[in-house]
KEVEXTI-523057 format. One record per atom (N, C-alpha, C): residue in three letters; x, y, z. Coordinates in steps of 0.2 Angstrom, whole numbers, padded with zeros to 4 digits, always signed. Example, Ala and Ser with C-alpha at 12.3 -4.5 7.8 and 13.67 -1.06 7.14 Angstrom:
# residues 2
ALA+0066-0028+0039 ALA+0062-0022+0039 ALA+0066-0016+0039 SER+0064-0011+0035 SER+0068-0005+0036 SER+0064+0000+0039 
# end
This chain:
# residues 334
UNK+0683-0743+0224 UNK+0677-0745+0220 UNK+0669-0746+0223 UNK+0672-0748+0227 UNK+0665-0749+0233 UNK+0661-0742+0234 UNK+0666-0739+0234 UNK+0664-0729+0235 UNK+0660-0728+0229 UNK+0665-0731+0222 UNK+0659-0729+0217 UNK+0652-0730+0218 UNK+0651-0737+0221 UNK+0644-0741+0220 UNK+0639-0736+0223 UNK+0642-0735+0229 UNK+0639-0733+0234 UNK+0635-0726+0228 UNK+0640-0721+0225 UNK+0636-0717+0221 UNK+0632-0718+0218 UNK+0634-0723+0215 UNK+0627-0726+0209 UNK+0623-0726+0212 UNK+0622-0732+0220 UNK+0617-0737+0222 UNK+0611-0730+0225 UNK+0615-0727+0226 UNK+0610-0718+0231 UNK+0605-0714+0227 UNK+0607-0714+0221 UNK+0601-0710+0216 UNK+0597-0719+0216 UNK+0598-0722+0213 UNK+0593-0728+0211 UNK+0586-0728+0218 UNK+0588-0727+0224 UNK+0588-0730+0231 UNK+0582-0724+0234 UNK+0587-0718+0230 UNK+0581-0711+0232 UNK+0573-0712+0227 UNK+0577-0717+0218 UNK+0570-0715+0215 UNK+0566-0719+0217 UNK+0569-0727+0219 UNK+0565-0732+0220 UNK+0558-0728+0226 UNK+0562-0726+0231 UNK+0560-0724+0237 UNK+0555-0721+0237 UNK+0555-0715+0230 UNK+0552-0710+0227 UNK+0544-0710+0225 UNK+0547-0717+0219 UNK+0542-0720+0217 UNK+0539-0725+0221 UNK+0540-0725+0223 UNK+0532-0731+0230 UNK+0530-0725+0236 UNK+0534-0719+0239 UNK+0530-0716+0240 UNK+0521-0712+0236 UNK+0524-0711+0231 UNK+0519-0709+0226 UNK+0513-0714+0223 UNK+0516-0722+0224 UNK+0512-0726+0223 UNK+0507-0726+0230 UNK+0509-0724+0237 UNK+0506-0726+0241 UNK+0500-0721+0242 UNK+0503-0714+0240 UNK+0501-0709+0241 UNK+0496-0707+0237 UNK+0494-0713+0229 UNK+0488-0714+0223 UNK+0485-0719+0226 UNK+0487-0725+0231 UNK+0482-0727+0231 UNK+0477-0725+0239 UNK+0482-0722+0243 UNK+0474-0720+0246 UNK+0471-0718+0245 UNK+0474-0710+0237 UNK+0468-0707+0238 UNK+0464-0711+0233 UNK+0464-0714+0232 UNK+0460-0721+0228 UNK+0455-0724+0231 UNK+0456-0724+0236 UNK+0454-0732+0241 UNK+0447-0726+0244 UNK+0449-0719+0245 UNK+0449-0712+0249 UNK+0443-0713+0244 UNK+0442-0710+0237 UNK+0437-0708+0233 UNK+0433-0713+0231 UNK+0434-0721+0232 UNK+0432-0725+0231 UNK+0427-0727+0240 UNK+0431-0728+0246 UNK+0426-0728+0249 UNK+0420-0723+0247 UNK+0423-0716+0245 UNK+0416-0711+0247 UNK+0410-0713+0242 UNK+0413-0716+0237 UNK+0408-0716+0231 UNK+0404-0723+0234 UNK+0404-0727+0238 UNK+0401-0732+0240 UNK+0399-0729+0244 UNK+0401-0726+0252 UNK+0394-0721+0255 UNK+0391-0718+0252 UNK+0392-0711+0249 UNK+0386-0710+0244 UNK+0380-0714+0239 UNK+0383-0718+0236 UNK+0378-0721+0235 UNK+0372-0727+0236 UNK+0376-0727+0244 UNK+0374-0736+0247 UNK+0372-0735+0252 UNK+0375-0730+0256 UNK+0378-0729+0264 UNK+0372-0720+0269 UNK+0374-0718+0262 UNK+0373-0710+0262 UNK+0367-0710+0268 UNK+0364-0705+0270 UNK+0356-0704+0272 UNK+0349-0703+0267 UNK+0355-0701+0262 UNK+0348-0698+0256 UNK+0353-0703+0249 UNK+0353-0711+0252 UNK+0354-0717+0247 UNK+0349-0719+0245 UNK+0342-0720+0250 UNK+0337-0720+0248 UNK+0334-0718+0242 UNK+0331-0708+0242 UNK+0329-0708+0238 UNK+0334-0710+0225 UNK+0329-0707+0222 UNK+0329-0709+0218 UNK+0334-0705+0215 UNK+0338-0705+0207 UNK+0337-0700+0207 UNK+0346-0705+0201 UNK+0348-0699+0196 UNK+0354-0703+0193 UNK+0362-0705+0198 UNK+0363-0709+0197 UNK+0368-0710+0202 UNK+0376-0707+0199 UNK+0374-0705+0194 UNK+0380-0700+0193 UNK+0380-0694+0197 UNK+0376-0692+0198 UNK+0374-0683+0204 UNK+0375-0686+0208 UNK+0372-0693+0211 UNK+0375-0694+0220 UNK+0381-0698+0218 UNK+0387-0697+0217 UNK+0391-0699+0215 UNK+0397-0692+0214 UNK+0394-0687+0212 UNK+0397-0680+0212 UNK+0398-0677+0210 UNK+0399-0670+0212 UNK+0393-0661+0213 UNK+0394-0660+0203 UNK+0400-0664+0201 UNK+0401-0662+0195 UNK+0396-0663+0191 UNK+0391-0668+0191 UNK+0385-0669+0187 UNK+0382-0661+0186 UNK+0380-0657+0192 UNK+0378-0652+0193 UNK+0381-0648+0189 UNK+0389-0645+0189 UNK+0394-0644+0189 UNK+0393-0641+0177 UNK+0391-0648+0176 UNK+0392-0650+0170 UNK+0388-0644+0165 UNK+0381-0646+0171 UNK+0373-0642+0169 UNK+0372-0637+0165 UNK+0376-0633+0174 UNK+0378-0625+0175 UNK+0381-0622+0171 UNK+0386-0624+0165 UNK+0391-0623+0166 UNK+0392-0625+0156 UNK+0389-0630+0154 UNK+0394-0634+0147 UNK+0389-0632+0142 UNK+0380-0638+0144 UNK+0376-0636+0139 UNK+0373-0628+0134 UNK+0373-0626+0128 UNK+0371-0621+0130 UNK+0370-0615+0132 UNK+0380-0611+0134 UNK+0383-0610+0139 UNK+0380-0608+0144 UNK+0376-0617+0149 UNK+0377-0614+0156 UNK+0371-0614+0156 UNK+0366-0614+0164 UNK+0363-0612+0168 UNK+0357-0617+0162 UNK+0358-0622+0162 UNK+0353-0630+0160 UNK+0349-0632+0166 UNK+0352-0632+0171 UNK+0352-0638+0178 UNK+0343-0638+0179 UNK+0338-0632+0180 UNK+0333-0633+0180 UNK+0330-0637+0175 UNK+0332-0634+0169 UNK+0329-0642+0165 UNK+0330-0650+0166 UNK+0338-0647+0168 UNK+0340-0658+0171 UNK+0337-0661+0177 UNK+0336-0653+0180 UNK+0329-0656+0186 UNK+0321-0659+0186 UNK+0318-0655+0179 UNK+0311-0654+0178 UNK+0313-0663+0175 UNK+0319-0666+0170 UNK+0319-0670+0168 UNK+0319-0675+0176 UNK+0323-0677+0180 UNK+0321-0681+0184 UNK+0316-0683+0188 UNK+0314-0676+0189 UNK+0308-0676+0190 UNK+0299-0682+0186 UNK+0303-0681+0181 UNK+0298-0684+0177 UNK+0301-0689+0176 UNK+0307-0693+0179 UNK+0307-0698+0176 UNK+0307-0704+0182 UNK+0310-0699+0188 UNK+0311-0705+0194 UNK+0305-0703+0201 UNK+0300-0697+0199 UNK+0294-0696+0205 UNK+0295-0691+0208 UNK+0290-0686+0213 UNK+0291-0680+0216 UNK+0298-0678+0219 UNK+0302-0681+0222 UNK+0311-0683+0227 UNK+0313-0684+0224 UNK+0317-0682+0223 UNK+0324-0686+0218 UNK+0330-0681+0218 UNK+0334-0685+0220 UNK+0341-0684+0221 UNK+0345-0678+0217 UNK+0346-0674+0217 UNK+0353-0669+0212 UNK+0359-0671+0210 UNK+0361-0671+0221 UNK+0368-0672+0219 UNK+0371-0674+0228 UNK+0378-0678+0229 UNK+0377-0681+0236 UNK+0374-0676+0240 UNK+0371-0674+0244 UNK+0370-0669+0245 UNK+0364-0667+0245 UNK+0362-0663+0242 UNK+0353-0659+0240 UNK+0349-0664+0236 UNK+0344-0665+0242 UNK+0337-0667+0236 UNK+0332-0660+0233 UNK+0329-0663+0227 UNK+0323-0657+0225 UNK+0317-0662+0225 UNK+0311-0657+0229 UNK+0305-0659+0230 UNK+0299-0654+0225 UNK+0296-0658+0221 UNK+0292-0656+0218 UNK+0282-0657+0220 UNK+0283-0653+0224 UNK+0275-0654+0227 UNK+0274-0649+0233 UNK+0267-0643+0227 UNK+0267-0638+0230 UNK+0266-0641+0238 UNK+0262-0643+0240 UNK+0255-0648+0245 UNK+0263-0646+0253 UNK+0270-0651+0250 UNK+0276-0649+0254 UNK+0279-0645+0256 UNK+0280-0638+0254 UNK+0280-0633+0256 UNK+0281-0632+0263 UNK+0272-0632+0268 UNK+0273-0631+0274 UNK+0279-0635+0277 UNK+0278-0643+0274 UNK+0283-0647+0278 UNK+0290-0644+0279 UNK+0291-0645+0273 UNK+0297-0640+0275 UNK+0302-0634+0276 UNK+0294-0629+0279 UNK+0296-0623+0277 UNK+0292-0621+0282 UNK+0289-0625+0288 UNK+0289-0620+0295 UNK+0289-0615+0296 UNK+0284-0611+0298 UNK+0284-0603+0302 UNK+0287-0603+0309 UNK+0288-0612+0314 UNK+0286-0610+0319 UNK+0294-0615+0320 UNK+0297-0617+0316 UNK+0303-0623+0314 UNK+0309-0618+0313 UNK+0313-0619+0318 UNK+0321-0617+0313 UNK+0324-0620+0311 UNK+0329-0617+0308 UNK+0333-0621+0302 UNK+0340-0620+0300 UNK+0345-0622+0300 UNK+0350-0617+0297 UNK+0350-0620+0289 UNK+0356-0615+0285 UNK+0354-0617+0280 UNK+0362-0620+0279 UNK+0363-0622+0274 UNK+0370-0624+0273 UNK+0376-0620+0272 UNK+0383-0623+0276 UNK+0384-0614+0276 UNK+0388-0612+0275 UNK+0394-0618+0267 UNK+0396-0618+0262 UNK+0391-0611+0258 UNK+0385-0612+0260 UNK+0380-0607+0253 UNK+0384-0600+0254 UNK+0384-0597+0262 UNK+0386-0591+0262 UNK+0390-0587+0260 UNK+0395-0588+0254 UNK+0399-0586+0250 UNK+0396-0585+0241 UNK+0392-0588+0243 UNK+0387-0589+0232 UNK+0386-0581+0228 UNK+0384-0579+0235 UNK+0385-0567+0233 UNK+0391-0566+0232 UNK+0395-0566+0235 UNK+0400-0563+0239 UNK+0400-0557+0247 UNK+0394-0560+0251 UNK+0389-0554+0254 UNK+0387-0559+0260 UNK+0392-0563+0263 UNK+0391-0569+0269 UNK+0387-0565+0274 UNK+0389-0557+0274 UNK+0388-0551+0281 UNK+0378-0553+0279 UNK+0377-0554+0275 UNK+0370-0550+0273 UNK+0366-0555+0277 UNK+0358-0552+0278 UNK+0354-0558+0282 UNK+0351-0564+0277 UNK+0350-0561+0271 UNK+0349-0566+0263 UNK+0354-0572+0267 UNK+0361-0569+0266 UNK+0365-0575+0266 UNK+0368-0579+0276 UNK+0363-0576+0279 UNK+0366-0579+0284 UNK+0364-0590+0285 UNK+0368-0590+0287 UNK+0365-0598+0289 UNK+0362-0599+0295 UNK+0367-0598+0299 UNK+0364-0599+0306 UNK+0357-0598+0307 UNK+0354-0599+0312 UNK+0344-0597+0311 UNK+0345-0594+0316 UNK+0351-0592+0324 UNK+0348-0588+0327 UNK+0351-0580+0324 UNK+0358-0579+0319 UNK+0359-0575+0319 UNK+0356-0573+0314 UNK+0353-0574+0307 UNK+0344-0575+0305 UNK+0342-0570+0310 UNK+0341-0571+0311 UNK+0333-0571+0317 UNK+0335-0563+0320 UNK+0340-0563+0322 UNK+0345-0556+0325 UNK+0341-0551+0319 UNK+0347-0552+0313 UNK+0350-0548+0308 UNK+0343-0545+0303 UNK+0338-0552+0302 UNK+0329-0553+0300 UNK+0323-0544+0306 UNK+0325-0547+0311 UNK+0320-0541+0317 UNK+0324-0536+0314 UNK+0329-0535+0313 UNK+0330-0528+0313 UNK+0331-0522+0307 UNK+0328-0526+0300 UNK+0328-0526+0294 UNK+0319-0527+0294 UNK+0315-0530+0293 UNK+0309-0533+0296 UNK+0303-0527+0294 UNK+0303-0521+0301 UNK+0301-0517+0300 UNK+0297-0511+0295 UNK+0304-0510+0292 UNK+0306-0508+0284 UNK+0302-0509+0279 UNK+0296-0516+0278 UNK+0295-0522+0271 UNK+0288-0522+0273 UNK+0288-0518+0281 UNK+0279-0523+0280 UNK+0273-0515+0278 UNK+0271-0520+0276 UNK+0263-0515+0272 UNK+0262-0512+0271 UNK+0261-0508+0281 UNK+0260-0502+0283 UNK+0267-0497+0280 UNK+0271-0497+0280 UNK+0278-0493+0282 UNK+0278-0493+0271 UNK+0276-0498+0268 UNK+0277-0500+0261 UNK+0271-0494+0258 UNK+0267-0493+0262 UNK+0262-0487+0256 UNK+0263-0479+0261 UNK+0268-0482+0264 UNK+0267-0474+0269 UNK+0274-0468+0261 UNK+0271-0465+0261 UNK+0273-0462+0254 UNK+0278-0455+0260 UNK+0285-0459+0260 UNK+0288-0454+0262 UNK+0296-0451+0255 UNK+0302-0446+0256 UNK+0305-0445+0250 UNK+0310-0451+0252 UNK+0315-0449+0252 UNK+0322-0451+0249 UNK+0328-0450+0254 UNK+0323-0448+0263 UNK+0328-0450+0265 UNK+0333-0456+0267 UNK+0338-0453+0269 UNK+0343-0458+0271 UNK+0341-0466+0275 UNK+0336-0470+0278 UNK+0335-0473+0285 UNK+0338-0478+0285 UNK+0346-0477+0281 UNK+0346-0485+0282 UNK+0350-0487+0289 UNK+0352-0481+0291 UNK+0356-0482+0299 UNK+0354-0482+0304 UNK+0344-0483+0301 UNK+0340-0481+0306 UNK+0335-0488+0307 UNK+0340-0494+0304 UNK+0338-0498+0301 UNK+0340-0507+0308 UNK+0346-0501+0312 UNK+0347-0506+0317 UNK+0344-0504+0324 UNK+0340-0506+0327 UNK+0341-0504+0334 UNK+0345-0504+0340 UNK+0346-0503+0345 UNK+0350-0502+0348 UNK+0352-0508+0354 UNK+0349-0512+0352 UNK+0348-0521+0355 UNK+0354-0523+0350 UNK+0358-0521+0345 UNK+0358-0525+0339 UNK+0364-0526+0344 UNK+0368-0532+0345 UNK+0374-0535+0347 UNK+0382-0530+0344 UNK+0387-0530+0347 UNK+0391-0529+0343 UNK+0395-0526+0335 UNK+0395-0533+0334 UNK+0396-0536+0329 UNK+0391-0537+0323 UNK+0386-0536+0325 UNK+0380-0533+0317 UNK+0381-0526+0318 UNK+0387-0523+0319 UNK+0385-0516+0316 UNK+0393-0514+0315 UNK+0397-0521+0310 UNK+0403-0513+0311 UNK+0401-0516+0302 UNK+0407-0510+0300 UNK+0409-0509+0294 UNK+0408-0515+0287 UNK+0410-0519+0287 UNK+0408-0526+0283 UNK+0401-0527+0282 UNK+0396-0528+0289 UNK+0391-0531+0289 UNK+0387-0526+0285 UNK+0387-0522+0287 UNK+0383-0516+0284 UNK+0382-0515+0277 UNK+0389-0516+0276 UNK+0388-0516+0268 UNK+0387-0519+0264 UNK+0387-0530+0268 UNK+0384-0533+0265 UNK+0376-0533+0264 UNK+0376-0531+0270 UNK+0367-0530+0269 UNK+0364-0524+0266 UNK+0367-0520+0267 UNK+0368-0516+0257 UNK+0366-0517+0254 UNK+0371-0521+0252 UNK+0373-0519+0243 UNK+0367-0529+0242 UNK+0362-0532+0247 UNK+0361-0537+0248 UNK+0355-0532+0246 UNK+0352-0529+0249 UNK+0344-0523+0251 UNK+0344-0519+0241 UNK+0349-0520+0238 UNK+0347-0516+0233 UNK+0350-0519+0229 UNK+0351-0527+0228 UNK+0351-0530+0223 UNK+0345-0534+0224 UNK+0344-0537+0229 UNK+0337-0543+0228 UNK+0331-0540+0221 UNK+0328-0534+0223 UNK+0323-0535+0222 UNK+0326-0533+0214 UNK+0330-0530+0210 UNK+0331-0527+0203 UNK+0326-0531+0198 UNK+0332-0536+0196 UNK+0331-0541+0190 UNK+0324-0545+0191 UNK+0321-0547+0198 UNK+0316-0550+0198 UNK+0308-0548+0198 UNK+0308-0541+0198 UNK+0304-0537+0198 UNK+0301-0534+0191 UNK+0309-0531+0191 UNK+0307-0529+0182 UNK+0305-0534+0178 UNK+0308-0541+0179 UNK+0307-0545+0173 UNK+0300-0549+0174 UNK+0299-0544+0180 UNK+0287-0548+0181 UNK+0285-0542+0178 UNK+0288-0537+0178 UNK+0284-0533+0175 UNK+0286-0534+0168 UNK+0291-0536+0165 UNK+0289-0534+0157 UNK+0288-0541+0155 UNK+0285-0543+0159 UNK+0281-0552+0157 UNK+0274-0553+0157 UNK+0274-0547+0162 UNK+0267-0546+0163 UNK+0262-0550+0166 UNK+0267-0557+0166 UNK+0265-0561+0173 UNK+0268-0567+0175 UNK+0269-0568+0181 UNK+0275-0571+0183 UNK+0271-0577+0190 UNK+0271-0582+0188 UNK+0266-0583+0195 UNK+0269-0592+0194 UNK+0269-0596+0202 UNK+0268-0605+0203 UNK+0264-0605+0200 UNK+0265-0612+0200 UNK+0261-0618+0200 UNK+0254-0619+0206 UNK+0248-0621+0204 UNK+0246-0621+0211 UNK+0241-0628+0209 UNK+0244-0631+0206 UNK+0244-0641+0204 UNK+0248-0645+0210 UNK+0240-0649+0211 UNK+0241-0655+0217 UNK+0245-0662+0212 UNK+0247-0665+0215 UNK+0246-0673+0213 UNK+0240-0674+0213 UNK+0238-0680+0208 UNK+0233-0683+0210 UNK+0234-0686+0216 UNK+0237-0689+0218 UNK+0238-0693+0224 UNK+0245-0692+0229 UNK+0244-0695+0232 UNK+0249-0694+0240 UNK+0258-0693+0236 UNK+0261-0691+0232 UNK+0269-0698+0234 UNK+0272-0705+0233 UNK+0272-0709+0234 UNK+0272-0713+0238 UNK+0278-0712+0242 UNK+0284-0705+0239 UNK+0290-0707+0244 UNK+0291-0697+0245 UNK+0283-0696+0246 UNK+0283-0689+0253 UNK+0282-0694+0259 UNK+0283-0700+0260 UNK+0280-0704+0265 UNK+0290-0708+0269 UNK+0294-0706+0264 UNK+0297-0708+0268 UNK+0300-0702+0274 UNK+0307-0704+0274 UNK+0309-0701+0280 UNK+0316-0699+0277 UNK+0314-0691+0275 UNK+0321-0685+0274 UNK+0326-0684+0281 UNK+0330-0688+0276 UNK+0336-0683+0285 UNK+0336-0675+0285 UNK+0334-0673+0293 UNK+0336-0668+0292 UNK+0342-0665+0289 UNK+0340-0660+0287 UNK+0347-0655+0282 UNK+0343-0653+0277 UNK+0347-0646+0280 UNK+0344-0640+0275 UNK+0344-0636+0266 UNK+0346-0644+0266 UNK+0349-0644+0258 UNK+0344-0647+0254 UNK+0334-0651+0254 UNK+0331-0651+0252 UNK+0328-0647+0253 UNK+0325-0647+0246 UNK+0320-0639+0244 UNK+0317-0639+0236 UNK+0311-0638+0236 UNK+0307-0636+0231 UNK+0311-0631+0226 UNK+0306-0627+0221 UNK+0305-0625+0219 UNK+0301-0622+0213 UNK+0300-0614+0215 UNK+0293-0612+0213 UNK+0294-0614+0205 UNK+0298-0615+0200 UNK+0300-0614+0190 UNK+0297-0619+0189 UNK+0299-0626+0192 UNK+0297-0634+0191 UNK+0292-0635+0192 UNK+0288-0632+0196 UNK+0282-0632+0198 UNK+0275-0627+0198 UNK+0278-0624+0191 UNK+0274-0617+0188 UNK+0269-0623+0183 UNK+0265-0618+0179 UNK+0257-0619+0180 UNK+0256-0612+0176 UNK+0259-0612+0173 UNK+0257-0603+0167 UNK+0253-0602+0162 UNK+0245-0603+0167 UNK+0238-0601+0164 UNK+0235-0597+0170 UNK+0240-0587+0169 UNK+0234-0584+0171 UNK+0228-0582+0172 UNK+0224-0586+0170 UNK+0217-0584+0172 UNK+0212-0589+0177 UNK+0219-0594+0179 UNK+0213-0597+0186 UNK+0215-0592+0191 UNK+0219-0587+0192 UNK+0217-0583+0197 UNK+0209-0579+0197 UNK+0208-0580+0191 UNK+0203-0579+0192 UNK+0195-0577+0195 UNK+0189-0578+0198 UNK+0185-0574+0201 UNK+0186-0579+0207 UNK+0190-0578+0213 UNK+0193-0582+0220 UNK+0193-0590+0220 UNK+0198-0593+0215 UNK+0198-0599+0213 UNK+0200-0603+0221 UNK+0201-0612+0223 UNK+0202-0612+0226 UNK+0206-0620+0226 UNK+0210-0623+0229 UNK+0211-0627+0225 UNK+0208-0632+0226 UNK+0213-0642+0224 UNK+0207-0645+0225 UNK+0205-0647+0229 UNK+0206-0648+0236 UNK+0201-0651+0241 UNK+0193-0645+0241 UNK+0197-0639+0240 UNK+0191-0636+0240 UNK+0191-0630+0248 UNK+0198-0629+0252 UNK+0196-0626+0258 UNK+0204-0622+0259 UNK+0209-0623+0251 UNK+0214-0616+0251 UNK+0214-0613+0246 UNK+0213-0605+0246 UNK+0213-0604+0240 UNK+0219-0603+0236 UNK+0222-0601+0229 UNK+0226-0605+0228 UNK+0235-0599+0228 UNK+0232-0594+0231 UNK+0236-0589+0233 UNK+0240-0594+0240 UNK+0237-0600+0241 UNK+0242-0604+0249 UNK+0248-0607+0244 UNK+0247-0610+0237 UNK+0252-0612+0235 UNK+0256-0608+0231 UNK+0256-0598+0232 UNK+0259-0598+0228 UNK+0266-0595+0234 UNK+0272-0597+0231 UNK+0279-0599+0235 UNK+0285-0595+0232 UNK+0279-0591+0223 UNK+0291-0585+0224 UNK+0294-0583+0226 UNK+0290-0580+0232 UNK+0291-0576+0240 UNK+0294-0584+0245 UNK+0294-0588+0242 UNK+0296-0595+0248 UNK+0294-0596+0255 UNK+0296-0600+0257 UNK+0292-0601+0264 UNK+0295-0604+0271 UNK+0293-0600+0275 UNK+0295-0601+0285 UNK+0299-0595+0286 UNK+0303-0598+0291 UNK+0306-0592+0292 UNK+0311-0588+0290 UNK+0313-0592+0281 UNK+0317-0586+0279 UNK+0313-0581+0273 UNK+0306-0582+0272 UNK+0304-0582+0268 UNK+0307-0571+0267 UNK+0305-0570+0261 UNK+0309-0567+0258 UNK+0305-0559+0261 UNK+0310-0553+0264 UNK+0304-0549+0265 UNK+0303-0544+0262 UNK+0305-0544+0256 UNK+0305-0537+0253 UNK+0296-0539+0247 UNK+0292-0545+0249 UNK+0285-0548+0247 UNK+0283-0542+0245 UNK+0278-0537+0253 UNK+0275-0530+0250 UNK+0278-0525+0246 UNK+0283-0522+0247 UNK+0289-0518+0242 UNK+0286-0523+0234 UNK+0289-0528+0233 UNK+0290-0531+0230 UNK+0279-0529+0223 UNK+0277-0531+0230 UNK+0268-0530+0226 UNK+0267-0525+0223 UNK+0270-0522+0230 UNK+0267-0512+0228 UNK+0271-0511+0222 UNK+0278-0509+0220 UNK+0281-0509+0214 UNK+0278-0513+0208 UNK+0275-0519+0207 UNK+0272-0521+0203 UNK+0266-0517+0201 UNK+0262-0518+0205 UNK+0253-0517+0206 UNK+0252-0507+0204 UNK+0257-0504+0208 UNK+0258-0500+0202 UNK+0262-0496+0198 UNK+0265-0502+0194 UNK+0271-0500+0190 UNK+0266-0504+0183 UNK+0261-0509+0183 UNK+0257-0510+0179 UNK+0251-0505+0178 UNK+0248-0500+0185 UNK+0242-0497+0184 UNK+0247-0490+0180 UNK+0251-0490+0181 UNK+0255-0481+0179 UNK+0253-0485+0170 UNK+0257-0490+0169 UNK+0260-0492+0162 UNK+0253-0494+0158 UNK+0247-0497+0162 UNK+0240-0498+0156 UNK+0236-0493+0157 UNK+0234-0491+0164 UNK+0227-0480+0163 UNK+0231-0476+0158 UNK+0238-0476+0158 UNK+0240-0470+0156 UNK+0243-0468+0149 UNK+0247-0477+0145 UNK+0249-0478+0138 UNK+0244-0482+0135 UNK+0246-0483+0131 UNK+0242-0487+0125 UNK+0249-0489+0122 UNK+0252-0496+0123 UNK+0257-0497+0121 UNK+0254-0504+0115 UNK+0260-0506+0113 UNK+0259-0511+0105 UNK+0268-0514+0104 UNK+0266-0517+0106 UNK+0274-0522+0105 UNK+0275-0521+0098 UNK+0284-0523+0098 UNK+0288-0520+0094 UNK+0290-0528+0091 UNK+0291-0533+0088 UNK+0293-0536+0087 UNK+0299-0541+0091 UNK+0293-0542+0096 UNK+0294-0546+0105 UNK+0290-0554+0102 UNK+0293-0560+0102 UNK+0291-0566+0102 UNK+0292-0569+0110 UNK+0290-0576+0111 UNK+0289-0577+0116 UNK+0296-0580+0118 UNK+0301-0581+0113 UNK+0308-0585+0115 UNK+0311-0579+0115 UNK+0309-0573+0116 UNK+0313-0566+0119 UNK+0311-0564+0128 UNK+0304-0571+0128 UNK+0302-0568+0136 UNK+0306-0575+0141 UNK+0303-0580+0136 UNK+0304-0587+0141 UNK+0310-0590+0145 UNK+0309-0596+0149 UNK+0317-0597+0151 UNK+0320-0599+0146 UNK+0325-0597+0149 UNK+0333-0601+0143 UNK+0339-0604+0147 UNK+0340-0599+0155 UNK+0345-0601+0157 UNK+0344-0601+0166 UNK+0348-0605+0169 UNK+0346-0599+0176 UNK+0353-0599+0179 UNK+0356-0591+0181 UNK+0363-0590+0179 UNK+0358-0584+0186 UNK+0360-0587+0194 UNK+0358-0584+0198 UNK+0350-0582+0197 UNK+0349-0578+0191 UNK+0341-0577+0191 UNK+0341-0581+0183 UNK+0334-0581+0185 UNK+0331-0584+0177 UNK+0332-0578+0171 UNK+0333-0580+0165 UNK+0336-0580+0161 UNK+0335-0579+0154 UNK+0334-0573+0150 UNK+0332-0577+0143 UNK+0339-0579+0137 UNK+0335-0579+0133 UNK+0340-0581+0128 UNK+0345-0575+0127 UNK+0352-0578+0127 UNK+0355-0571+0125 UNK+0356-0568+0120 UNK+0353-0570+0113 UNK+0349-0564+0108 UNK+0343-0559+0109 UNK+0340-0561+0117 UNK+0334-0559+0117 UNK+0335-0552+0113 UNK+0329-0549+0112 UNK+0331-0544+0111 UNK+0324-0535+0119 UNK+0324-0542+0121 UNK+0320-0538+0126 UNK+0313-0538+0128 UNK+0310-0534+0128 UNK+0304-0530+0128 UNK+0302-0524+0124 UNK+0302-0523+0118 UNK+0301-0516+0115 UNK+0296-0514+0111 UNK+0293-0509+0114 UNK+0285-0507+0115 UNK+0286-0499+0113 UNK+0278-0498+0106 UNK+0278-0493+0104 UNK+0274-0489+0107 UNK+0274-0481+0110 UNK+0270-0481+0115 UNK+0265-0477+0109 UNK+0258-0478+0108 UNK+0255-0479+0102 UNK+0251-0470+0104 UNK+0248-0471+0110 UNK+0245-0464+0112 UNK+0248-0464+0122 UNK+0245-0460+0122 UNK+0246-0457+0128 UNK+0244-0453+0135 UNK+0241-0455+0141 UNK+0239-0451+0144 UNK+0238-0449+0152 UNK+0234-0445+0154 UNK+0238-0441+0163 UNK+0239-0444+0164 
# end
């Protein structure tokens, strides 16, 4: 009789113990989530900056706009809406802030001050060994110094053949870990892919430039002390001003001291400024000059919608049904 009771009671005790363990684990997980949420909302160094509370709580806010509305890629438009509502500095996720002020580029990206990127961004393009993806400043400095001479203006202007120069990009002083097969593979993928879509769409659109506008007064939150972090950034698109004629006749900024090129930030600023700046300009200048001087072209059925920014999917993209920029060559010269 007692043996029968024991055999019946044991499974019940095991079931109760399992239920208790699950309850404890669930309670601990819930407590952790609540504590993290309270910290992000009220005690994080970024908590004093404005922005949607949901964005401050979780990165799922950004993920929603990147994946769901209109097929995804809509977060830049949401950031623009945030700036319109909250001001020039907004918190766009638990770790990141976004700044809409061209004058603040010099403060965020000084050429004399090193800074590390977020470590988690190294794998965003699947080439963590490339200079572009390198998070640590000291490693980035070594890698950039090895290839930057080949992007100097004088080198770009040289008329060279198609010789393979990749193996000559690495000076003997490079550490052995910088010369591994995987590292050089990542670097080559980065160099090939970095300037394909960017210059191609600029040529297609005819002009692409960031904003030269400056707020009428110093933003009030610009004087706030932001925590030292690589996750504070502006973007050229949110501060753009699509008026190409503003570049005529040597225009100056509102202070009369700086030319408008001072606010040209499509290539970034600071120690991580785009290496391909001179090469990109050469492609654009030669491409435009060749097209305009040698050919008479007429657009065929292209609308503003076909070239307007619709979604951000690593690069800025038009709507999925775009016809691109088809043209008819009416005449061609030598």
